[in-house]
Backbone as XML, in Angstrom:
<?xml version="1.0"?>
<chain id="A" units="angstrom">
  <residue number="1" name="MET">
    <atom name="N" x="88.756" y="145.146" z="80.563"/>
    <atom name="CA" x="89.957" y="144.121" z="80.278"/>
    <atom name="C" x="90.440" y="143.981" z="82.072"/>
  </residue>
  <residue number="2" name="LYS">
    <atom name="N" x="90.540" y="144.863" z="82.801"/>
    <atom name="CA" x="91.021" y="144.204" z="84.342"/>
    <atom name="C" x="90.324" y="143.790" z="84.609"/>
  </residue>
  <residue number="3" name="LYS">
    <atom name="N" x="89.202" y="144.149" z="84.750"/>
    <atom name="CA" x="87.707" y="143.260" z="85.100"/>
    <atom name="C" x="87.956" y="141.765" z="84.817"/>
  </residue>
  <residue number="4" name="ASN">
    <atom name="N" x="87.992" y="141.605" z="83.584"/>
    <atom name="CA" x="88.128" y="140.041" z="82.952"/>
    <atom name="C" x="89.491" y="139.660" z="83.827"/>
  </residue>
  <residue number="5" name="ILE">
    <atom name="N" x="90.320" y="139.978" z="83.973"/>
    <atom name="CA" x="91.478" y="139.237" z="84.582"/>
    <atom name="C" x="91.382" y="139.311" z="86.055"/>
  </residue>
  <residue number="6" name="LEU">
    <atom name="N" x="90.330" y="140.156" z="86.357"/>
    <atom name="CA" x="90.118" y="140.363" z="88.157"/>
    <atom name="C" x="89.247" y="138.763" z="88.205"/>
  </residue>
  <residue number="7" name="PHE">
    <atom name="N" x="88.172" y="138.562" z="87.489"/>
    <atom name="CA" x="87.439" y="137.749" z="87.794"/>
    <atom name="C" x="87.889" y="136.095" z="87.251"/>
  </residue>
  <residue number="8" name="PHE">
    <atom name="N" x="88.966" y="136.137" z="86.280"/>
    <atom name="CA" x="89.811" y="135.380" z="86.023"/>
    <atom name="C" x="90.458" y="134.534" z="87.306"/>
  </residue>
  <residue number="9" name="VAL">
    <atom name="N" x="91.502" y="135.679" z="87.857"/>
    <atom name="CA" x="92.147" y="135.148" z="89.399"/>
    <atom name="C" x="91.429" y="135.039" z="90.241"/>
  </residue>
  <residue number="10" name="LEU">
    <atom name="N" x="89.987" y="135.525" z="90.567"/>
    <atom name="CA" x="89.635" y="134.956" z="91.439"/>
    <atom name="C" x="88.693" y="133.729" z="91.414"/>
  </residue>
  <residue number="11" name="GLY">
    <atom name="N" x="88.317" y="133.149" z="90.360"/>
    <atom name="CA" x="87.984" y="132.045" z="89.584"/>
    <atom name="C" x="88.684" y="130.863" z="89.751"/>
  </residue>
  <residue number="12" name="VAL">
    <atom name="N" x="90.124" y="131.000" z="89.498"/>
    <atom name="CA" x="91.123" y="130.042" z="89.926"/>
    <atom name="C" x="91.462" y="130.324" z="91.363"/>
  </residue>
  <residue number="13" name="LEU">
    <atom name="N" x="91.568" y="130.908" z="91.933"/>
    <atom name="CA" x="91.973" y="130.721" z="93.590"/>
    <atom name="C" x="90.331" y="130.385" z="94.369"/>
  </residue>
  <residue number="14" name="PHE">
    <atom name="N" x="89.345" y="130.289" z="94.085"/>
    <atom name="CA" x="88.233" y="129.558" z="94.375"/>
    <atom name="C" x="88.297" y="128.547" z="93.782"/>
  </residue>
  <residue number="15" name="MET">
    <atom name="N" x="88.670" y="128.095" z="92.613"/>
    <atom name="CA" x="88.710" y="126.675" z="92.744"/>
    <atom name="C" x="90.068" y="125.964" z="93.298"/>
  </residue>
  <residue number="16" name="VAL">
    <atom name="N" x="91.026" y="126.465" z="93.480"/>
    <atom name="CA" x="92.007" y="125.446" z="94.496"/>
    <atom name="C" x="91.816" y="125.935" z="96.139"/>
  </residue>
  <residue number="17" name="LEU">
    <atom name="N" x="91.127" y="126.811" z="96.298"/>
    <atom name="CA" x="90.345" y="126.593" z="97.707"/>
    <atom name="C" x="89.423" y="125.449" z="97.601"/>
  </residue>
  <residue number="18" name="VAL">
    <atom name="N" x="88.527" y="125.477" z="97.018"/>
    <atom name="CA" x="87.669" y="124.342" z="97.102"/>
    <atom name="C" x="88.302" y="123.007" z="97.052"/>
  </residue>
  <residue number="19" name="SER">
    <atom name="N" x="89.044" y="122.866" z="96.009"/>
    <atom name="CA" x="89.680" y="121.731" z="95.993"/>
    <atom name="C" x="90.798" y="121.331" z="97.124"/>
  </residue>
  <residue number="20" name="ALA">
    <atom name="N" x="91.509" y="122.305" z="97.742"/>
    <atom name="CA" x="92.016" y="121.884" z="98.891"/>
    <atom name="C" x="91.184" y="121.399" z="99.940"/>
  </residue>
  <residue number="21" name="THR">
    <atom name="N" x="89.873" y="121.666" z="100.222"/>
    <atom name="CA" x="89.084" y="121.035" z="101.061"/>
    <atom name="C" x="88.450" y="119.650" z="100.756"/>
  </residue>
  <residue number="22" name="ILE">
    <atom name="N" x="88.667" y="119.380" z="99.666"/>
    <atom name="CA" x="87.742" y="118.213" z="99.044"/>
    <atom name="C" x="88.676" y="117.073" z="100.307"/>
  </residue>
  <residue number="23" name="ASN">
    <atom name="N" x="87.965" y="115.848" z="100.980"/>
    <atom name="CA" x="88.584" y="115.335" z="101.780"/>
    <atom name="C" x="88.565" y="113.816" z="100.786"/>
  </residue>
  <residue number="24" name="TYR">
    <atom name="N" x="89.557" y="112.853" z="100.821"/>
    <atom name="CA" x="89.605" y="111.441" z="100.468"/>
    <atom name="C" x="88.267" y="110.643" z="101.211"/>
  </residue>
  <residue number="25" name="VAL">
    <atom name="N" x="87.534" y="110.033" z="100.271"/>
    <atom name="CA" x="86.139" y="109.791" z="101.007"/>
    <atom name="C" x="86.189" y="108.512" z="100.346"/>
  </residue>
  <residue number="26" name="PRO">
    <atom name="N" x="85.791" y="107.003" z="101.397"/>
    <atom name="CA" x="86.517" y="106.386" z="100.782"/>
    <atom name="C" x="84.821" y="105.599" z="100.173"/>
  </residue>
  <residue number="27" name="ASN">
    <atom name="N" x="85.237" y="104.605" z="98.629"/>
    <atom name="CA" x="84.052" y="103.902" z="98.118"/>
    <atom name="C" x="84.020" y="102.562" z="97.668"/>
  </residue>
  <residue number="28" name="LYS">
    <atom name="N" x="82.776" y="102.686" z="96.986"/>
    <atom name="CA" x="83.312" y="100.997" z="96.623"/>
    <atom name="C" x="84.519" y="100.122" z="95.897"/>
  </residue>
  <residue number="29" name="SER">
    <atom name="N" x="85.329" y="100.684" z="95.626"/>
    <atom name="CA" x="86.465" y="100.602" z="94.840"/>
    <atom name="C" x="87.808" y="100.744" z="95.933"/>
  </residue>
  <residue number="30" name="THR">
    <atom name="N" x="87.111" y="101.338" z="97.313"/>
    <atom name="CA" x="88.570" y="101.516" z="98.371"/>
    <atom name="C" x="88.830" y="100.203" z="99.068"/>
  </residue>
  <residue number="31" name="GLY">
    <atom name="N" x="89.849" y="99.887" z="99.345"/>
    <atom name="CA" x="89.950" y="98.285" z="100.416"/>
    <atom name="C" x="91.487" y="98.720" z="101.008"/>
  </residue>
  <residue number="32" name="GLU">
    <atom name="N" x="91.748" y="97.686" z="101.766"/>
    <atom name="CA" x="93.046" y="97.753" z="102.605"/>
    <atom name="C" x="93.801" y="96.083" z="101.870"/>
  </residue>
  <residue number="33" name="VAL">
    <atom name="N" x="95.139" y="96.691" z="101.499"/>
    <atom name="CA" x="95.720" y="95.427" z="101.115"/>
    <atom name="C" x="96.027" y="94.414" z="101.908"/>
  </residue>
  <residue number="34" name="ASN">
    <atom name="N" x="96.349" y="93.532" z="101.645"/>
    <atom name="CA" x="96.922" y="92.361" z="102.882"/>
    <atom name="C" x="98.646" y="92.732" z="102.949"/>
  </residue>
  <residue number="35" name="ARG">
    <atom name="N" x="99.256" y="91.738" z="104.225"/>
    <atom name="CA" x="100.400" y="91.938" z="104.791"/>
    <atom name="C" x="100.985" y="90.595" z="104.333"/>
  </residue>
  <residue number="36" name="GLU">
    <atom name="N" x="102.078" y="90.469" z="103.912"/>
    <atom name="CA" x="102.744" y="89.161" z="103.993"/>
    <atom name="C" x="104.076" y="89.189" z="104.336"/>
  </residue>
  <residue number="37" name="ARG">
    <atom name="N" x="104.167" y="88.487" z="105.693"/>
    <atom name="CA" x="105.973" y="88.488" z="106.197"/>
    <atom name="C" x="106.191" y="90.092" z="106.712"/>
  </residue>
  <residue number="38" name="GLY">
    <atom name="N" x="105.386" y="90.912" z="106.747"/>
    <atom name="CA" x="105.428" y="92.531" z="106.778"/>
    <atom name="C" x="105.586" y="93.305" z="105.420"/>
  </residue>
  <residue number="39" name="ILE">
    <atom name="N" x="105.035" y="92.661" z="104.321"/>
    <atom name="CA" x="105.283" y="93.463" z="103.031"/>
    <atom name="C" x="103.733" y="93.576" z="102.850"/>
  </residue>
  <residue number="40" name="TYR">
    <atom name="N" x="103.185" y="94.594" z="102.336"/>
    <atom name="CA" x="102.063" y="94.949" z="101.864"/>
    <atom name="C" x="101.745" y="94.467" z="100.338"/>
  </residue>
  <residue number="41" name="THR">
    <atom name="N" x="101.214" y="93.370" z="99.957"/>
    <atom name="CA" x="100.665" y="93.198" z="98.574"/>
    <atom name="C" x="100.240" y="93.694" z="97.655"/>
  </residue>
  <residue number="42" name="PHE">
    <atom name="N" x="100.349" y="94.563" z="96.691"/>
    <atom name="CA" x="99.304" y="95.014" z="95.866"/>
    <atom name="C" x="99.200" y="94.434" z="94.846"/>
  </residue>
  <residue number="43" name="MET">
    <atom name="N" x="98.132" y="93.670" z="93.927"/>
    <atom name="CA" x="97.869" y="92.949" z="92.829"/>
    <atom name="C" x="96.390" y="93.437" z="92.252"/>
  </residue>
  <residue number="44" name="ASP">
    <atom name="N" x="96.957" y="93.694" z="90.892"/>
    <atom name="CA" x="95.057" y="94.643" z="90.464"/>
    <atom name="C" x="94.689" y="95.556" z="91.232"/>
  </residue>
  <residue number="45" name="CYS">
    <atom name="N" x="95.377" y="96.481" z="91.973"/>
    <atom name="CA" x="95.386" y="97.714" z="92.250"/>
    <atom name="C" x="96.552" y="98.700" z="92.373"/>
  </residue>
  <residue number="46" name="ASN">
    <atom name="N" x="96.919" y="99.560" z="92.609"/>
    <atom name="CA" x="97.514" y="100.426" z="93.415"/>
    <atom name="C" x="97.436" y="101.207" z="94.259"/>
  </residue>
  <residue number="47" name="PRO">
    <atom name="N" x="98.678" y="101.589" z="95.155"/>
    <atom name="CA" x="98.657" y="102.405" z="96.382"/>
    <atom name="C" x="98.550" y="103.864" z="96.204"/>
  </residue>
  <residue number="48" name="VAL">
    <atom name="N" x="97.522" y="104.143" z="97.152"/>
    <atom name="CA" x="96.646" y="105.673" z="96.971"/>
    <atom name="C" x="97.738" y="106.644" z="97.219"/>
  </residue>
  <residue number="49" name="LEU">
    <atom name="N" x="98.479" y="106.328" z="98.437"/>
    <atom name="CA" x="99.598" y="107.400" z="99.058"/>
    <atom name="C" x="100.870" y="107.172" z="97.930"/>
  </residue>
  <residue number="50" name="PRO">
    <atom name="N" x="101.615" y="108.721" z="98.559"/>
    <atom name="CA" x="102.926" y="108.572" z="97.331"/>
    <atom name="C" x="103.724" y="107.989" z="97.681"/>
  </residue>
  <residue number="51" name="TYR">
    <atom name="N" x="104.497" y="106.941" z="97.280"/>
    <atom name="CA" x="105.668" y="106.439" z="96.910"/>
    <atom name="C" x="106.549" y="106.500" z="95.950"/>
  </residue>
  <residue number="52" name="GLU">
    <atom name="N" x="107.963" y="105.776" z="96.570"/>
    <atom name="CA" x="109.286" y="106.090" z="95.958"/>
    <atom name="C" x="109.067" y="104.735" z="95.352"/>
  </residue>
  <residue number="53" name="THR">
    <atom name="N" x="109.812" y="104.119" z="94.096"/>
    <atom name="CA" x="110.135" y="102.951" z="93.364"/>
    <atom name="C" x="111.582" y="102.794" z="93.713"/>
  </residue>
  <residue number="54" name="LEU">
    <atom name="N" x="111.985" y="101.655" z="94.764"/>
    <atom name="CA" x="112.949" y="100.916" z="94.564"/>
    <atom name="C" x="113.925" y="100.275" z="93.541"/>
  </residue>
  <residue number="55" name="GLY">
    <atom name="N" x="112.889" y="99.426" z="93.241"/>
    <atom name="CA" x="113.273" y="98.673" z="91.869"/>
    <atom name="C" x="112.626" y="97.326" z="91.640"/>
  </residue>
  <residue number="56" name="GLU">
    <atom name="N" x="112.874" y="96.945" z="90.772"/>
    <atom name="CA" x="111.757" y="95.115" z="90.125"/>
    <atom name="C" x="112.829" y="93.976" z="90.970"/>
  </residue>
  <residue number="57" name="VAL">
    <atom name="N" x="111.786" y="93.282" z="91.285"/>
    <atom name="CA" x="111.921" y="91.857" z="91.825"/>
    <atom name="C" x="111.313" y="90.949" z="90.968"/>
  </residue>
  <residue number="58" name="LYS">
    <atom name="N" x="111.802" y="90.127" z="90.669"/>
    <atom name="CA" x="110.977" y="88.823" z="89.603"/>
    <atom name="C" x="110.769" y="87.730" z="90.574"/>
  </residue>
  <residue number="59" name="GLY">
    <atom name="N" x="109.512" y="87.008" z="90.171"/>
    <atom name="CA" x="109.446" y="86.036" z="90.753"/>
    <atom name="C" x="109.504" y="84.738" z="90.364"/>
  </residue>
  <residue number="60" name="ARG">
    <atom name="N" x="108.535" y="83.327" z="90.900"/>
    <atom name="CA" x="108.256" y="82.461" z="89.614"/>
    <atom name="C" x="107.995" y="82.439" z="88.644"/>
  </residue>
  <residue number="61" name="TRP">
    <atom name="N" x="107.923" y="81.467" z="87.863"/>
    <atom name="CA" x="107.256" y="81.277" z="86.479"/>
    <atom name="C" x="105.646" y="81.377" z="86.916"/>
  </residue>
  <residue number="62" name="HIS">
    <atom name="N" x="104.784" y="81.609" z="85.888"/>
    <atom name="CA" x="103.540" y="82.252" z="85.813"/>
    <atom name="C" x="102.902" y="80.898" z="86.302"/>
  </residue>
  <residue number="63" name="ASP">
    <atom name="N" x="103.124" y="79.827" z="86.085"/>
    <atom name="CA" x="102.356" y="78.597" z="86.130"/>
    <atom name="C" x="102.405" y="78.033" z="87.219"/>
  </residue>
  <residue number="64" name="MET">
    <atom name="N" x="102.859" y="78.718" z="88.375"/>
    <atom name="CA" x="102.739" y="78.664" z="89.528"/>
    <atom name="C" x="101.638" y="79.042" z="90.333"/>
  </residue>
  <residue number="65" name="GLY">
    <atom name="N" x="101.020" y="78.440" z="91.346"/>
    <atom name="CA" x="99.782" y="79.086" z="91.942"/>
    <atom name="C" x="100.038" y="80.324" z="92.362"/>
  </residue>
  <residue number="66" name="TYR">
    <atom name="N" x="99.085" y="81.084" z="92.762"/>
    <atom name="CA" x="98.929" y="82.609" z="93.140"/>
    <atom name="C" x="99.533" y="82.952" z="94.310"/>
  </residue>
  <residue number="67" name="ARG">
    <atom name="N" x="99.217" y="81.875" z="95.677"/>
    <atom name="CA" x="100.087" y="81.776" z="96.582"/>
    <atom name="C" x="101.842" y="81.688" z="96.510"/>
  </residue>
  <residue number="68" name="GLU">
    <atom name="N" x="102.220" y="80.927" z="95.652"/>
    <atom name="CA" x="103.656" y="80.855" z="95.432"/>
    <atom name="C" x="104.270" y="81.533" z="94.752"/>
  </residue>
  <residue number="69" name="VAL">
    <atom name="N" x="103.456" y="82.491" z="93.807"/>
    <atom name="CA" x="104.061" y="83.499" z="93.309"/>
    <atom name="C" x="103.974" y="84.719" z="94.141"/>
  </residue>
  <residue number="70" name="LYS">
    <atom name="N" x="102.921" y="85.070" z="94.635"/>
    <atom name="CA" x="103.011" y="85.878" z="95.443"/>
    <atom name="C" x="104.125" y="85.738" z="96.849"/>
  </residue>
  <residue number="71" name="GLU">
    <atom name="N" x="104.291" y="84.659" z="97.411"/>
    <atom name="CA" x="105.294" y="84.431" z="98.363"/>
    <atom name="C" x="106.419" y="84.552" z="97.759"/>
  </residue>
  <residue number="72" name="SER">
    <atom name="N" x="107.091" y="84.269" z="96.631"/>
    <atom name="CA" x="107.998" y="84.509" z="96.026"/>
    <atom name="C" x="108.516" y="85.868" z="96.090"/>
  </residue>
  <residue number="73" name="LEU">
    <atom name="N" x="107.836" y="86.462" z="95.592"/>
    <atom name="CA" x="107.782" y="88.161" z="95.313"/>
    <atom name="C" x="108.130" y="88.881" z="96.710"/>
  </residue>
  <residue number="74" name="VAL">
    <atom name="N" x="107.340" y="88.271" z="97.470"/>
    <atom name="CA" x="107.713" y="89.005" z="98.886"/>
    <atom name="C" x="109.152" y="88.163" z="99.383"/>
  </residue>
  <residue number="75" name="ILE">
    <atom name="N" x="109.428" y="87.125" z="99.450"/>
    <atom name="CA" x="110.919" y="86.809" z="99.852"/>
    <atom name="C" x="111.287" y="87.863" z="98.863"/>
  </residue>
  <residue number="76" name="ASN">
    <atom name="N" x="111.895" y="87.380" z="97.778"/>
    <atom name="CA" x="112.624" y="88.452" z="96.939"/>
    <atom name="C" x="112.795" y="90.284" z="96.968"/>
  </residue>
  <residue number="77" name="THR">
    <atom name="N" x="111.393" y="90.531" z="97.624"/>
    <atom name="CA" x="111.813" y="91.723" z="97.680"/>
    <atom name="C" x="112.558" y="92.127" z="99.363"/>
  </residue>
  <residue number="78" name="LYS">
    <atom name="N" x="112.003" y="91.192" z="100.218"/>
    <atom name="CA" x="112.804" y="91.556" z="101.601"/>
    <atom name="C" x="114.259" y="91.259" z="101.534"/>
  </residue>
  <residue number="79" name="LYS">
    <atom name="N" x="114.451" y="90.463" z="100.585"/>
    <atom name="CA" x="115.949" y="90.280" z="100.115"/>
    <atom name="C" x="116.967" y="91.340" z="99.601"/>
  </residue>
  <residue number="80" name="LYS">
    <atom name="N" x="116.191" y="91.889" z="98.379"/>
    <atom name="CA" x="116.558" y="92.453" z="97.546"/>
    <atom name="C" x="116.685" y="94.087" z="98.481"/>
  </residue>
  <residue number="81" name="TYR">
    <atom name="N" x="115.826" y="94.589" z="98.779"/>
    <atom name="CA" x="115.361" y="96.092" z="99.127"/>
    <atom name="C" x="115.042" y="95.938" z="100.623"/>
  </residue>
  <residue number="82" name="PRO">
    <atom name="N" x="115.796" y="95.334" z="101.551"/>
    <atom name="CA" x="114.954" y="95.342" z="102.923"/>
    <atom name="C" x="114.411" y="96.531" z="103.677"/>
  </residue>
  <residue number="83" name="ASP">
    <atom name="N" x="114.457" y="97.642" z="103.011"/>
    <atom name="CA" x="113.670" y="98.600" z="103.854"/>
    <atom name="C" x="112.342" y="98.845" z="102.890"/>
  </residue>
  <residue number="84" name="ALA">
    <atom name="N" x="112.186" y="98.057" z="102.194"/>
    <atom name="CA" x="110.799" y="98.163" z="101.130"/>
    <atom name="C" x="109.665" y="98.024" z="101.930"/>
  </residue>
  <residue number="85" name="ASP">
    <atom name="N" x="108.487" y="98.839" z="101.803"/>
    <atom name="CA" x="107.072" y="98.876" z="102.496"/>
    <atom name="C" x="106.075" y="97.949" z="101.841"/>
  </residue>
  <residue number="86" name="ALA">
    <atom name="N" x="106.165" y="97.792" z="100.491"/>
    <atom name="CA" x="105.528" y="97.177" z="99.819"/>
    <atom name="C" x="105.939" y="96.296" z="98.455"/>
  </residue>
  <residue number="87" name="VAL">
    <atom name="N" x="105.029" y="95.740" z="97.728"/>
    <atom name="CA" x="105.513" y="95.498" z="96.220"/>
    <atom name="C" x="104.122" y="95.815" z="95.380"/>
  </residue>
  <residue number="88" name="ILE">
    <atom name="N" x="104.157" y="95.885" z="94.740"/>
    <atom name="CA" x="103.082" y="95.501" z="93.713"/>
    <atom name="C" x="103.652" y="94.991" z="92.544"/>
  </residue>
  <residue number="89" name="ILE">
    <atom name="N" x="102.527" y="93.851" z="92.201"/>
    <atom name="CA" x="102.435" y="92.380" z="91.341"/>
    <atom name="C" x="102.317" y="92.406" z="90.325"/>
  </residue>
  <residue number="90" name="TYR">
    <atom name="N" x="103.099" y="92.304" z="89.218"/>
    <atom name="CA" x="102.676" y="92.071" z="88.097"/>
    <atom name="C" x="102.705" y="91.007" z="87.309"/>
  </residue>
  <residue number="91" name="HIS">
    <atom name="N" x="101.446" y="90.474" z="86.777"/>
    <atom name="CA" x="101.643" y="89.391" z="85.919"/>
    <atom name="C" x="101.502" y="89.687" z="84.644"/>
  </residue>
  <residue number="92" name="VAL">
    <atom name="N" x="102.689" y="88.728" z="84.349"/>
    <atom name="CA" x="103.409" y="88.566" z="83.142"/>
    <atom name="C" x="102.808" y="86.958" z="82.247"/>
  </residue>
  <residue number="93" name="PRO">
    <atom name="N" x="101.735" y="87.181" z="81.095"/>
    <atom name="CA" x="101.604" y="86.247" z="80.920"/>
    <atom name="C" x="102.830" y="85.260" z="79.901"/>
  </residue>
  <residue number="94" name="GLY">
    <atom name="N" x="102.613" y="84.059" z="80.257"/>
    <atom name="CA" x="103.806" y="83.395" z="79.375"/>
    <atom name="C" x="105.040" y="83.373" z="79.872"/>
  </residue>
  <residue number="95" name="GLY">
    <atom name="N" x="105.288" y="84.251" z="80.819"/>
    <atom name="CA" x="107.069" y="84.605" z="80.993"/>
    <atom name="C" x="106.946" y="84.486" z="82.525"/>
  </residue>
  <residue number="96" name="ILE">
    <atom name="N" x="107.831" y="84.791" z="83.219"/>
    <atom name="CA" x="107.961" y="85.148" z="85.043"/>
    <atom name="C" x="107.294" y="86.082" z="85.621"/>
  </residue>
  <residue number="97" name="ASP">
    <atom name="N" x="106.539" y="86.260" z="86.566"/>
    <atom name="CA" x="105.882" y="87.485" z="86.908"/>
    <atom name="C" x="106.648" y="88.648" z="87.861"/>
  </residue>
  <residue number="98" name="ARG">
    <atom name="N" x="106.546" y="89.531" z="87.598"/>
    <atom name="CA" x="107.625" y="90.338" z="88.770"/>
    <atom name="C" x="106.828" y="91.530" z="89.530"/>
  </residue>
  <residue number="99" name="GLY">
    <atom name="N" x="107.334" y="92.352" z="90.002"/>
    <atom name="CA" x="107.338" y="93.026" z="91.264"/>
    <atom name="C" x="107.973" y="94.513" z="91.376"/>
  </residue>
  <residue number="100" name="GLU">
    <atom name="N" x="107.183" y="95.463" z="91.445"/>
    <atom name="CA" x="108.097" y="96.583" z="91.936"/>
    <atom name="C" x="108.447" y="96.721" z="93.408"/>
  </residue>
  <residue number="101" name="ALA">
    <atom name="N" x="108.988" y="96.889" z="94.274"/>
    <atom name="CA" x="109.480" y="97.208" z="95.235"/>
    <atom name="C" x="109.306" y="98.604" z="95.611"/>
  </residue>
  <residue number="102" name="ILE">
    <atom name="N" x="108.556" y="99.224" z="96.403"/>
    <atom name="CA" x="108.118" y="100.638" z="96.497"/>
    <atom name="C" x="108.511" y="100.641" z="97.993"/>
  </residue>
  <residue number="103" name="LYS">
    <atom name="N" x="108.679" y="102.311" z="98.375"/>
    <atom name="CA" x="108.893" y="102.551" z="100.131"/>
    <atom name="C" x="107.711" y="103.444" z="99.892"/>
  </residue>
  <residue number="104" name="PHE">
    <atom name="N" x="107.094" y="103.815" z="100.996"/>
    <atom name="CA" x="106.112" y="105.325" z="101.026"/>
    <atom name="C" x="106.583" y="106.214" z="101.704"/>
  </residue>
  <residue number="105" name="LYS">
    <atom name="N" x="106.306" y="107.520" z="100.724"/>
    <atom name="CA" x="106.956" y="108.924" z="101.131"/>
    <atom name="C" x="106.435" y="108.995" z="102.992"/>
  </residue>
  <residue number="106" name="GLU">
    <atom name="N" x="106.882" y="109.770" z="103.558"/>
    <atom name="CA" x="106.621" y="109.928" z="104.893"/>
    <atom name="C" x="105.909" y="111.164" z="105.032"/>
  </residue>
</chain>
C-alpha cells in the first residue's frame, strides 16, 4: 500500500515538473493584434496573457463598416477606461456591437 502511494506521489511530482518546463511555442494560430490609438484590438481572438476586465463599452450599430465599429469601440474604451490596455470586440448580430475593456496583469 505504501508503495502505491509513493509511486502516485512521484508520478504527480514528475507531471508537475514536466509541465513547468514546457515553453509556449508559436504555431499557425499565433499572431499579434494591431493597436488602434494605443489600444490593442482583439476581434475573433483572445489574449494569451492574463488580464483583468475593467468593464463593457458599446459601439455603433452593426450595419456600420468594420473600421467604424472598431474605431468607435476604441474611442469609447479610451474615454470610459483611460488605463485600459486593450478591448476585446464582440459582434452582436442585429444589435449594437460591444467590447470588453481589459488591463493586462503585470
